[in-house]
MIDORO-231591 format. One record per residue: residue in three letters; chain; x, y negated, z of N, C-alpha, C in turn. Coordinates in Angstrom, 2 decimals, always signed. Atoms other than C-alpha are relative to their C-alpha. Layout:
// MIDORO-231591
<pt residu="ALA" chaine="A" n_east="X" n_north="Y" n_up="Z" ca_east="X" ca_north="Y" ca_up="Z" c_east="X" c_north="Y" c_up="Z"/>
...
END
This chain:
// MIDORO-231591
<pt residu="MET" chaine="A" n_east="-1.13" n_north="+0.66" n_up="+0.64" ca_east="-17.20" ca_north="+15.31" ca_up="+4.67" c_east="+0.47" c_north="-1.17" c_up="+0.86"/>
<pt residu="LYS" chaine="A" n_east="-0.55" n_north="+1.08" n_up="-0.81" ca_east="-14.87" ca_north="+12.96" ca_up="+6.55" c_east="-0.05" c_north="-1.33" c_up="-0.76"/>
<pt residu="LYS" chaine="A" n_east="-0.03" n_north="+1.34" n_up="+0.57" ca_east="-15.18" ca_north="+9.23" ca_up="+5.96" c_east="+1.45" c_north="-0.41" c_up="-0.20"/>
<pt residu="GLU" chaine="A" n_east="-1.35" n_north="+0.48" n_up="+0.28" ca_east="-12.08" ca_north="+7.84" ca_up="+4.29" c_east="+0.22" c_north="-1.30" c_up="+0.79"/>
<pt residu="ILE" chaine="A" n_east="-0.28" n_north="+1.22" n_up="-0.77" ca_east="-10.51" ca_north="+5.30" ca_up="+6.62" c_east="+1.10" c_north="-0.81" c_up="-0.68"/>
<pt residu="LYS" chaine="A" n_east="-1.00" n_north="+0.90" n_up="+0.59" ca_east="-8.44" ca_north="+2.32" ca_up="+5.60" c_east="+1.33" c_north="+0.16" c_up="+0.72"/>
<pt residu="PHE" chaine="A" n_east="-1.36" n_north="-0.09" n_up="-0.53" ca_east="-4.70" ca_north="+2.20" ca_up="+6.15" c_east="+0.11" c_north="-0.73" c_up="+1.33"/>
<pt residu="GLU" chaine="A" n_east="-0.10" n_north="+0.81" n_up="-1.22" ca_east="-5.02" ca_north="-0.56" ca_up="+8.74" c_east="-0.75" c_north="+0.64" c_up="+1.17"/>
<pt residu="GLU" chaine="A" n_east="+0.76" n_north="-0.68" n_up="-1.05" ca_east="-7.67" ca_north="+1.38" ca_up="+10.67" c_east="+0.79" c_north="+1.21" c_up="+0.54"/>
<pt residu="ALA" chaine="A" n_east="-0.80" n_north="-1.16" n_up="-0.40" ca_east="-5.44" ca_north="+4.47" ca_up="+10.70" c_east="+1.17" c_north="-0.44" c_up="+0.88"/>
<pt residu="LEU" chaine="A" n_east="-1.11" n_north="+0.51" n_up="-0.82" ca_east="-2.50" ca_north="+2.43" ca_up="+12.02" c_east="-0.47" c_north="-0.43" c_up="+1.38"/>
<pt residu="GLU" chaine="A" n_east="+0.54" n_north="+0.45" n_up="-1.28" ca_east="-4.66" ca_north="+0.91" ca_up="+14.72" c_east="-0.31" c_north="+1.21" c_up="+0.89"/>
<pt residu="ARG" chaine="A" n_east="+0.31" n_north="-1.20" n_up="-0.78" ca_east="-5.88" ca_north="+4.35" ca_up="+15.81" c_east="+1.28" c_north="+0.70" c_up="+0.45"/>
<pt residu="LEU" chaine="A" n_east="-1.29" n_north="-0.58" n_up="-0.40" ca_east="-2.30" ca_north="+5.66" ca_up="+15.80" c_east="+0.58" c_north="-0.73" c_up="+1.20"/>
<pt residu="ALA" chaine="A" n_east="-0.51" n_north="+0.79" n_up="-1.14" ca_east="-1.33" ca_north="+2.83" ca_up="+18.14" c_east="-0.77" c_north="+0.35" c_up="+1.27"/>
<pt residu="GLU" chaine="A" n_east="+0.81" n_north="-0.38" n_up="-1.16" ca_east="-4.23" ca_north="+3.73" ca_up="+20.45" c_east="+0.42" c_north="+1.37" c_up="+0.53"/>
<pt residu="ILE" chaine="A" n_east="-0.41" n_north="-1.35" n_up="-0.39" ca_east="-3.22" ca_north="+7.39" ca_up="+20.46" c_east="+1.35" c_north="-0.04" c_up="+0.69"/>
<pt residu="ASN" chaine="A" n_east="-1.34" n_north="+0.12" n_up="-0.58" ca_east="+0.40" ca_north="+6.50" ca_up="+21.17" c_east="-0.08" c_north="-0.56" c_up="+1.42"/>
<pt residu="GLU" chaine="A" n_east="+0.15" n_north="+0.62" n_up="-1.32" ca_east="-0.63" ca_north="+4.29" ca_up="+24.06" c_east="-0.57" c_north="+0.99" c_up="+1.02"/>
<pt residu="LYS" chaine="A" n_east="+0.61" n_north="-0.99" n_up="-0.90" ca_east="-2.83" ca_north="+7.02" ca_up="+25.56" c_east="+1.00" c_north="+1.08" c_up="+0.38"/>
<pt residu="LEU" chaine="A" n_east="-0.96" n_north="-1.07" n_up="-0.26" ca_east="-0.14" ca_north="+9.66" ca_up="+25.22" c_east="+1.14" c_north="-0.46" c_up="+0.90"/>
<pt residu="GLU" chaine="A" n_east="-1.11" n_north="+0.53" n_up="-0.81" ca_east="+2.47" ca_north="+7.41" ca_up="+26.83" c_east="-0.42" c_north="-0.43" c_up="+1.40"/>
<pt residu="SER" chaine="A" n_east="+0.30" n_north="+0.66" n_up="-1.26" ca_east="+0.54" ca_north="+5.82" ca_up="+29.66" c_east="-1.09" c_north="+0.64" c_up="+0.85"/>
<pt residu="GLU" chaine="A" n_east="+1.12" n_north="-0.52" n_up="-0.77" ca_east="-2.55" ca_north="+7.74" ca_up="+30.70" c_east="+0.26" c_north="+1.42" c_up="+0.51"/>
<pt residu="GLU" chaine="A" n_east="-0.01" n_north="-1.35" n_up="-0.53" ca_east="-2.91" ca_north="+10.80" ca_up="+32.84" c_east="-1.10" c_north="+0.76" c_up="-0.74"/>
<pt residu="ILE" chaine="A" n_east="+0.98" n_north="-0.77" n_up="+0.76" ca_east="-4.61" ca_north="+13.12" ca_up="+30.36" c_east="+0.38" c_north="+1.47" c_up="+0.05"/>
<pt residu="SER" chaine="A" n_east="-0.24" n_north="-1.44" n_up="-0.07" ca_east="-4.97" ca_north="+16.85" ca_up="+30.26" c_east="+0.86" c_north="+0.46" c_up="-1.18"/>
<pt residu="LEU" chaine="A" n_east="-0.81" n_north="-0.58" n_up="+1.06" ca_east="-2.74" ca_north="+19.05" ca_up="+28.17" c_east="-0.85" c_north="+0.21" c_up="-1.26"/>
<pt residu="ASP" chaine="A" n_east="+0.89" n_north="-0.21" n_up="+1.15" ca_east="-5.70" ca_north="+19.98" ca_up="+25.94" c_east="-0.29" c_north="-1.30" c_up="-0.73"/>
<pt residu="ASP" chaine="A" n_east="+0.26" n_north="+1.30" n_up="+0.63" ca_east="-6.55" ca_north="+16.33" ca_up="+25.33" c_east="+1.25" c_north="-0.54" c_up="-0.68"/>
<pt residu="SER" chaine="A" n_east="-1.26" n_north="+0.45" n_up="+0.61" ca_east="-2.90" ca_north="+15.55" ca_up="+24.65" c_east="+0.23" c_north="+0.70" c_up="-1.34"/>
<pt residu="ILE" chaine="A" n_east="-0.18" n_north="-0.76" n_up="+1.25" ca_east="-2.77" ca_north="+18.29" ca_up="+22.02" c_east="-0.98" c_north="-0.50" c_up="-1.06"/>
<pt residu="LYS" chaine="A" n_east="+0.99" n_north="+0.52" n_up="+0.95" ca_east="-5.99" ca_north="+17.02" ca_up="+20.40" c_east="+0.45" c_north="-1.35" c_up="-0.56"/>
<pt residu="LEU" chaine="A" n_east="-0.46" n_north="+1.32" n_up="+0.44" ca_east="-4.62" ca_north="+13.48" ca_up="+20.27" c_east="+1.23" c_north="+0.12" c_up="-0.90"/>
<pt residu="PHE" chaine="A" n_east="-1.19" n_north="-0.21" n_up="+0.80" ca_east="-1.30" ca_north="+14.72" ca_up="+18.91" c_east="-0.37" c_north="+0.47" c_up="-1.40"/>
<pt residu="LYS" chaine="A" n_east="+0.45" n_north="-0.50" n_up="+1.31" ca_east="-3.05" ca_north="+16.64" ca_up="+16.12" c_east="-0.66" c_north="-1.12" c_up="-0.82"/>
<pt residu="GLU" chaine="A" n_east="+0.64" n_north="+1.13" n_up="+0.69" ca_east="-5.18" ca_north="+13.60" ca_up="+15.27" c_east="+1.06" c_north="-0.97" c_up="-0.50"/>
<pt residu="GLY" chaine="A" n_east="-1.08" n_north="+0.90" n_up="+0.40" ca_east="-2.05" ca_north="+11.47" ca_up="+15.19" c_east="+0.77" c_north="+0.51" c_up="-1.20"/>
<pt residu="LEU" chaine="A" n_east="-0.68" n_north="-0.58" n_up="+1.16" ca_east="-0.35" ca_north="+13.87" ca_up="+12.79" c_east="-0.81" c_north="-0.19" c_up="-1.28"/>
<pt residu="GLU" chaine="A" n_east="+0.87" n_north="+0.17" n_up="+1.17" ca_east="-3.33" ca_north="+13.74" ca_up="+10.43" c_east="-0.01" c_north="-1.46" c_up="-0.46"/>
<pt residu="LEU" chaine="A" n_east="-0.01" n_north="+1.43" n_up="+0.35" ca_east="-3.41" ca_north="+9.95" ca_up="+10.58" c_east="+1.34" c_north="-0.40" c_up="-0.60"/>
<pt residu="SER" chaine="A" n_east="-1.33" n_north="+0.28" n_up="+0.53" ca_east="+0.32" ca_north="+9.81" ca_up="+9.96" c_east="+0.12" c_north="+0.47" c_up="-1.45"/>
<pt residu="LYS" chaine="A" n_east="-0.01" n_north="-0.52" n_up="+1.38" ca_east="-0.07" ca_north="+11.99" ca_up="+6.86" c_east="-0.82" c_north="-0.89" c_up="-0.92"/>
<pt residu="LEU" chaine="A" n_east="+0.86" n_north="+0.88" n_up="+0.78" ca_east="-2.91" ca_north="+9.79" ca_up="+5.66" c_east="+0.71" c_north="-1.31" c_up="-0.33"/>
<pt residu="CYS" chaine="A" n_east="-0.73" n_north="+1.25" n_up="+0.22" ca_east="-0.82" ca_north="+6.64" ca_up="+6.11" c_east="+1.13" c_north="+0.18" c_up="-1.01"/>
<pt residu="GLN" chaine="A" n_east="-1.08" n_north="-0.25" n_up="+0.94" ca_east="+2.12" ca_north="+8.16" ca_up="+4.27" c_east="-0.52" c_north="+0.16" c_up="-1.41"/>
<pt residu="LYS" chaine="A" n_east="+0.61" n_north="-0.18" n_up="+1.32" ca_east="-0.14" ca_north="+9.19" ca_up="+1.39" c_east="-0.40" c_north="-1.35" c_up="-0.59"/>
<pt residu="LYS" chaine="A" n_east="+0.41" n_north="+1.32" n_up="+0.47" ca_east="-1.57" ca_north="+5.68" ca_up="+1.16" c_east="+1.21" c_north="-0.87" c_up="-0.38"/>
<pt residu="LEU" chaine="A" n_east="-1.21" n_north="+0.74" n_up="+0.34" ca_east="+1.92" ca_north="+4.16" ca_up="+1.21" c_east="+0.61" c_north="+0.50" c_up="-1.31"/>
<pt residu="ASP" chaine="A" n_east="-0.52" n_north="-0.56" n_up="+1.25" ca_east="+3.06" ca_north="+6.53" ca_up="-1.54" c_east="-0.83" c_north="-0.45" c_up="-1.20"/>
<pt residu="GLU" chaine="A" n_east="+0.88" n_north="+0.46" n_up="+1.07" ca_east="+0.02" ca_north="+5.61" ca_up="-3.64" c_east="+0.23" c_north="-1.48" c_up="-0.31"/>
<pt residu="ALA" chaine="A" n_east="-0.26" n_north="+1.43" n_up="+0.20" ca_east="+0.69" ca_north="+1.90" ca_up="-3.13" c_east="+1.32" c_north="-0.21" c_up="-0.73"/>
<pt residu="LYS" chaine="A" n_east="-1.31" n_north="+0.11" n_up="+0.65" ca_east="+4.32" ca_north="+2.35" ca_up="-4.14" c_east="-0.12" c_north="+0.33" c_up="-1.50"/>
<pt residu="LEU" chaine="A" n_east="+0.20" n_north="-0.36" n_up="+1.40" ca_east="+3.27" ca_north="+4.11" ca_up="-7.36" c_east="-0.73" c_north="-1.10" c_up="-0.76"/>
<pt residu="GLU" chaine="A" n_east="+0.76" n_north="+1.08" n_up="+0.64" ca_east="+0.78" ca_north="+1.36" ca_up="-8.14" c_east="+0.90" c_north="-1.21" c_up="-0.28"/>
<pt residu="ILE" chaine="A" n_east="-0.93" n_north="+1.13" n_up="+0.19" ca_east="+3.45" ca_north="-1.32" ca_up="-7.64" c_east="+0.99" c_north="+0.30" c_up="-1.12"/>
<pt residu="GLU" chaine="A" n_east="-0.93" n_north="-0.38" n_up="+1.06" ca_east="+5.87" ca_north="+0.60" ca_up="-9.85" c_east="-0.67" c_north="-0.09" c_up="-1.38"/>
<pt residu="LYS" chaine="A" n_east="+0.73" n_north="+0.10" n_up="+1.27" ca_east="+3.20" ca_north="+0.80" ca_up="-12.59" c_east="-0.13" c_north="-1.46" c_up="-0.42"/>
<pt residu="VAL" chaine="A" n_east="+0.15" n_north="+1.43" n_up="+0.30" ca_east="+2.60" ca_north="-2.96" ca_up="-12.37" c_east="+1.34" c_north="-0.57" c_up="-0.47"/>
<pt residu="GLU" chaine="A" n_east="-1.33" n_north="+0.48" n_up="+0.40" ca_east="+6.35" ca_north="-3.63" ca_up="-12.57" c_east="+0.35" c_north="+0.47" c_up="-1.41"/>
<pt residu="ILE" chaine="A" n_east="-0.29" n_north="-0.54" n_up="+1.34" ca_east="+6.71" ca_north="-1.37" ca_up="-15.63" c_east="-0.82" c_north="-0.74" c_up="-1.05"/>
<pt residu="ASP" chaine="A" n_east="+0.84" n_north="+0.72" n_up="+0.92" ca_east="+3.77" ca_north="-3.07" ca_up="-17.33" c_east="+0.49" c_north="-1.44" c_up="-0.19"/>
<pt residu="TRP" chaine="A" n_east="-0.47" n_north="+1.38" n_up="+0.07" ca_east="+5.17" ca_north="-6.51" ca_up="-16.50" c_east="+1.30" c_north="-0.09" c_up="-0.79"/>
<pt residu="ILE" chaine="A" n_east="-1.27" n_north="+0.01" n_up="+0.71" ca_east="+8.67" ca_north="-5.69" ca_up="-17.75" c_east="-0.20" c_north="+0.35" c_up="-1.46"/>
<pt residu="GLY" chaine="A" n_east="+0.23" n_north="-0.46" n_up="+1.37" ca_east="+7.40" ca_north="-3.90" ca_up="-20.83" c_east="-0.90" c_north="-0.91" c_up="-0.80"/>
<pt residu="GLY" chaine="A" n_east="+1.01" n_north="+0.79" n_up="+0.70" ca_east="+4.73" ca_north="-6.44" ca_up="-21.65" c_east="+0.47" c_north="-1.35" c_up="-0.30"/>
END
């Protein structure tokens, strides 16, 4: 089972991947692996942002209604 990583950790890793893909001489296979990892991290970040948005909306509804 994969360890759940925090949003900030995922963003930091995405930045590292982006830097490697833009600046380093890496093989095509390694580029594809990094690209796939980046896509997964991107999905994870979007999921966490969506969850945070829902949580904020719930708090706002409770505050307005309460």
